[in-house]
C-alpha positions in Angstrom: -0.1 -0.1 0.0 1.3 3.7 -0.9 2.2 5.6 2.0 0.3 9.0 0.6 -3.1 6.9 0.5 -4.0 7.0 4.2 -3.3 10.7 5.0 -5.5 11.7 1.7 -8.6 9.5 3.0 -8.1 11.2 6.7 -8.2 14.9 4.8 -10.7 13.8 2.5 -12.9 12.2 5.5 -12.5 15.4 7.6 -13.8 17.3 4.4 -16.5 15.5 4.3 -17.4 15.5 8.1 -17.1 19.2 7.9 -19.3 20.4 4.6 -21.8 17.5 5.3 -22.5 19.1 8.9 -22.4 22.5 7.2 -25.0 21.7 4.5 -27.3 19.8 7.4 -27.2 23.1 9.6 -28.0 25.0 6.7 -31.5 24.4 7.5 -31.3 25.9 10.6 -33.7 29.1 10.9 -33.5 31.8 13.7 -37.0 33.8 13.9 -37.4 37.0 15.4 -40.2 35.9 18.2 -41.0 38.9 19.9 -39.6 42.0 21.9 -40.1 43.2 25.5 -38.9 46.3 27.7 -37.7 46.0 31.3 -35.8 47.8 33.5 -37.7 51.1 33.8 -36.7 54.4 33.3 -32.7 55.1 34.2 -31.9 51.4 33.1 -34.0 50.1 30.6 -33.4 47.3 28.8 -35.0 45.2 25.7 -35.9 42.0 25.9 -35.3 40.0 22.9 -37.0 36.6 22.2 -35.9 34.3 19.0 -37.2 31.3 18.0 -34.7 28.5 16.5 -35.7 25.9 14.7 -33.6 22.8 14.1 -35.6 20.4 11.4 -32.8 17.7 11.2 -33.1 14.8 13.7 -29.6 15.6 15.9 -29.2 18.2 18.2 -27.3 21.5 17.8 -25.5 24.1 19.7 -25.8 28.0 19.5 -22.9 29.7 20.6 -23.4 33.3 20.1 -25.9 36.1 18.3 -24.6 38.9 17.6 -25.7 42.1 15.7 -27.9 45.3 15.6 -31.2 45.7 16.4 -33.4 48.6 13.9 -37.0 50.0 15.4 -38.3 51.7 12.1 -34.9 52.0 10.5 -33.1 53.9 13.4 -30.2 51.6 15.7 -31.6 51.1 19.2 -29.1 48.8 20.3 -26.2 46.3 19.7 -26.9 43.1 20.5 -24.5 40.2 21.8 -25.2 37.2 23.6 -22.3 34.2 24.1 -24.5 32.2 25.9 -24.6 28.4 24.6 -27.8 26.8 24.3 -28.9 23.3 22.7 -31.1 23.5 20.0 -33.3 20.5 20.1 -34.0 18.1 17.2 -37.1 18.2 15.1 -38.2 21.2 17.3 -38.1 25.1 17.9 -35.5 26.4 21.0 -36.2 29.5 21.9 -33.0 32.1 22.8 -33.6 35.1 24.8 -31.3 38.0 24.7 -31.2 40.8 27.2 -29.7 44.2 25.6 -29.3 47.7 27.0 -30.2 50.4 24.7 -28.6 53.4 23.7 -30.1 56.8 25.0 -30.8 57.7 21.5 -32.1 54.4 20.9 -34.8 54.3 23.8 -35.6 58.2 22.5 -35.7 56.9 19.0 -38.2 53.7 19.9 -40.5 55.6 22.1 -41.0 58.7 19.4 -41.7 56.4 16.7 -43.9 54.5 18.7 -45.7 57.8 19.2 -45.7 58.7 15.7 -46.6 55.6 13.7 -49.8 55.0 16.0 -48.2 52.6 18.1 -46.0 50.8 15.2 -42.8 49.7 15.5 -41.0 47.4 12.7 -38.2 46.0 14.6 -35.4 44.4 12.7 -32.6 42.2 13.6 -29.3 42.0 11.3 -26.2 39.9 12.3 -24.8 36.6 12.3 -25.4 33.5 15.0 -22.8 30.5 15.4 -24.0 27.4 15.4 -21.7 24.5 16.1 -19.1 26.4 15.5 -20.4 27.7 11.8 -21.7 31.2 11.3 -24.6 32.2 9.8 -26.2 35.5 8.6 -29.3 36.8 9.9 -31.8 39.5 9.1 -35.4 39.1 10.7 -38.2 41.4 11.4 -40.9 42.0 13.5 -43.4 44.3 13.4 -45.6 45.5 17.0 
């Protein structure tokens, strides 16, 4: 047997495992499920809720979610969560994130809420890391 065959087979197996896992997880979907407010006037917080749908038969881990939250086109908060959570197979798991809005962000949100007759369109743009693979996210939610 030639000495080069075994290393080529090992490298090929690792590459196949990586790319097959990536295509499997590309079916995982993140949905914007809600926005809440807490903390009062002096320490306001956005409580964001995301649904992560995993249509595969294997569990996965979300390692991080980072991005920007806008309300009617104006940036209200930068989001970063590095809490690992298991995404159940063939189910939707809820992933909760708390963010502190910028001073201008909370004023902008309240102003938009009043101007638009209690209608605000939130948009989250960023990325999520699932099983050490980054995926882009762009989700909307209207209240």
